N, C-alpha and C positions, 0 to 999 in steps of 0.2 A: 608391925605391919608385915605383910607378906612380900617376899622378894619376887617381882614380876620381870626382872631382867633375864635375858637369855644367858646361859652359861658360856664361858669362854670356850673357844674352839669352834664357834659358829655352828651351833646345833641346827639352826635353820638352814644354813648353807650346806651342812652335811646331809640333811634330809633331801635337799634339792639334788645333790650329787648322786644319792642312791636312786632317786626317782628318775634321773636322767639315764643312769646305767640300766635301770629296768626297761625304760622306754627304748633305749638302743638295742638291748637284748631282744625285746619283743619285735622290733623292726627287723633285726637280723633273722629271727625265726620266721617271720612273715615272708621275707625275701626268699629264704630257703624253701619254704612251703610253696611259694609261687613258682619257683624254678622247677621243683619236683612235679607240680601239677602240670606245668607247661610241657615237661618232658613226657608225662603220661598221655596228655592230649595229643602230642605229636605222634607218639607210638600208635595210639588208637586210630588217628587219621591215616597213618601209613598202612596199618593193617586193613582198614576199611577200603582204602584205595586199591590195595593189592587184591582184596577179595572181589571188588567190582571188576577190576581188569581181568582177573582169572575167569569170572563168570562171563564177561563179554567175549573173551577169547573162546571159551567153551561153546557159547551160543553161536558164535561165528562159524566154528568148526562143524557144529551140528547142522547149521543152516546150509553150509557148503555141501556136506555129505548128503543131506536130504535132497538138495537141489540136484546133485549129480545122480543119485539113485533114482529120483523121480524122473529125471530126463531119460535115463536108460529104460525105465519101465514104460515111459511114454513112447519112446522110440520102438519098443517091442510091441506095444499095444497098437500103435499106428492108427488105422482107420476106425476101430471100435469107438474111439472118442468122438469122431464125427457122427457115427451112428447114434450114440447115446445123446449127443448134443442135438441132433436133428429130432429125435423122439421127444426130448424135453421141450424144444421150441414148438413142435406141433401140439403137444399137450397144453402148453401155456396159451397158445393161440386159440385152441378149442375151448379152454376154460373161459377165456375172455369173451369169446363169441357166444357160448352157450349159457353162461351164468346170468343171473338177474341183471337187468340194465340200470335199475335205480335203487336208491336207498343205501343203507349201510352195507347190506349183504352184496349189493352190486359193486360198491367201491372195493370191498374186500376181495371179491372174486376177480375183479380187474387187476388189483394189486398182485394177487397170487399168480394170475396168468401172465402178467407183464414180467414179473420176476423170473418165472420159469422160462419164458421165451428169451429173455436177455441172458440168463444163465446158459441156455442151450446154444444161443448164438456164440457166446464166449467159448464154450467147449468145442463147438464146431471149428471156430477160427484158430484157437490156441492149442487144442488137444490137451491130453494129460500132461505132456512134457512142458508146455507153456504154463499150465496151471501150477505145476510143481516148481518151475522157475520163479513164478510170482510168489509162491509160498516161501521159497528160499530167500528171496529178496526181503520179504516182510520180516522173516526171522532175523536176518542180518541187520535190518534197520531198527528192530525192537528186541534186543537180546534178552533183557531182564524179563519183560512180560512173557516172552516165548518160553523161557525156562519155567516161569511160574505156571503157565498154562500146561506145559508138559508134565510138571509135577502133579498138578491137579488131575489131569487125565490119568496119570499113573495110579494115583490113589483110588480114583473111581474104578479103574479097570481091576485093580487088586481086590477091591471090595466085591466087585461083581463076580470075579473068579472064585473068591473064597466062599461065597454063599452057595 
């Protein structure tokens, strides 16, 4: 008959000991990998946060510079803003009065006329300086979109000048 007993020295127990060692080693490798991945994620987060802060600071500086420069230009321009605003307001009122009164075309002409008139009133009241102050505030409140719009305008301007 064949011998089905286990050899002395605990062959089965020795197998469990090796399995446990492999399991412990795998757990140790997993812990080290998690620690390394966590460190990489932390570094990436820090770099992204730093980039966002730098972009925000740059946009704020650009917004302040634009606001200051525009205010100076507006101060130098003075009354011409009121003249342009008055002309826009008058044109808007004329379009609203003279355009068709009904239908889709009438609604469109009233919308254009009202928009021109309100823009003209704003320009008369605020002038170029006030308009640029508002633009500077908008840039400060939304720095990332302002940078993206600036980059887009730069690309379009570069393409237009290259042609």
